[in-house]
N, C-alpha and C positions, 0 to 999 in steps of 0.2 A: 503494499499499498502507500502511495504517495502522499505526503503532506502539503497542500498547496494553498497559500494563502494567494487572496486576492479576486478577481472577478474575470469571467471569460467575456471576449468579445460581445458575444450573444446576450449577455447580462446586462452590460453596461449599455447597449443599443436599445435594450427593452426599456430600462429605467429612462434613458432620454426622451425615447418616443412618447411614453405615457407623461413625462413632465412636460413635454411640447405641447401635447394633447390639453391638458389640464391648463398650461397657461392661455390657450388659444381659447379658451372658455371664460377664463377670468378677466382676460384683457379689457373687453368692451365694460364690464361692469366696473372696473378700474377706472377708465377714461370717464364713464358717465357719473362717478363720484369724484373725480377731481373737478370735472366741471362745475358740479352742484357745489363743492366746496370752494370755489372760487370765485362763485355766484355770492353763496353765502357771506364770503370774506369783502367782498363789496358792499356789499347790503349795510354790515355791520360797520364798516369804516365809514360809507357816507351817511348812515344816520347819527355816528359818533360827530362828523365834522357839521351837518345841521345842528347838533347840541352845541356844539362848540361855538357856533353862531349865534344862537339863541342866548346862551351864557354871555358871552362877549357885547350883545347888545345890552342886556340888562345890568352886568356888571359898569359898564361905561357911560349908560343911559345916552346912547347913540345908535345910528342905524348901522346893521352889518348886514350883509347882502352873501348871496351865492349863485355864480353862475355856472351854469351847465353847458358843456357839448357835449357831442358823441363818445367823446372817447375821455375825459376830465371834467374836473370842476377846481373852481378858485372859492375860497371863503376870505373877505375882505372887509376892510373897515368902509362903508360908503360915505364919503364925505366930498366928494367930487362931483363937477355941473351935472353928470347924468346919472339919474335916481335908479340906483338897481343893478348900473353896468360899470364895471371896472374902468377906472380912468386912472390914468399916469400918476404916480405919486400918493395912491392908497395903499394904505398898510394891507400887507397880504398876512392871514394867518395862517392858513392851508391852503398847499395846493397840490394836488392830487390825480395822478394819470393812472386809469383803470389798467387793471390786468389782460393780456392779450386774451380773445375771445368774451372780453366782458363789454357791455357797452351803454349807452342810456339811450333809450328810445324816445328820441326827441319829439318823434309825431303823437306819442300817446300819452308824453308827458305834459301836465294842464298847466304847468306855472307859467308866466307873463313871456311872451319872446324878448330876446335882448335887442334884436335890430340887427342882431350879427350872425343869424343862423343857431342861435341857443338861447336856453330858456334861463330864468333868474327868479329868486324870491330875496325878500329882504324883511330881516326880522326889525321891530323897532325898540323903542328903547324898555318897555315893558314887558319884552319877550313874544309879542304877538307877531303875527304874518299875516299876509295874504293865506289863505287854504289853497292846496294843491297835491299832486300828486306826483313823483318822480319811478320812473318804470324802469329797471335793470333788466337786460335780457344776456344769457350766456350764448354761445354757439350752439348749442343744442336747441335753443328755442324756449327755454324755460326763464319764466318772469317771475321776478319778487319786486314788488311796488313799495314806496316809504311814501308815509301819509304826512302831512303837515296840517294840522286844524290851524283854523283864523287865530283861536286863543294860543298858538305855540305848541299843542302838544305834537309828538313826533312818534309814529308808530309804522311797524313794517305789516308786511301780509305777505 
């Protein structure tokens, strides 16, 4: 009798083919999970930025605006000549570009137009705002929305 340590070529090829089959079945679920996680992260970040805008407006008793484009948003103190639109020299609190595969659906978003192809909202010194909804969408078509009430309440759906 021979004492042989190790695997035969047939055994190794069998294990490799089984692993390939299992990973082929698991990959689509993993990709969907990653897309959902990116969308959820973007929603959490945008909601936090809207909360920051509201907090800064209350803290300083001055208007703070948020401008949205298809792939980014900016939070700034709105003291310039154009109400709700970013003017040079206004203090920026946060500027964020969305992750690849995530975008703001400007056609569905219900805030006012900026006049430059985006949307805008503005928090006043008491934390109130014009009501509206921002829609975020991922590459799979999954949609999440952030709703801002006229009293300044911010919630997600």
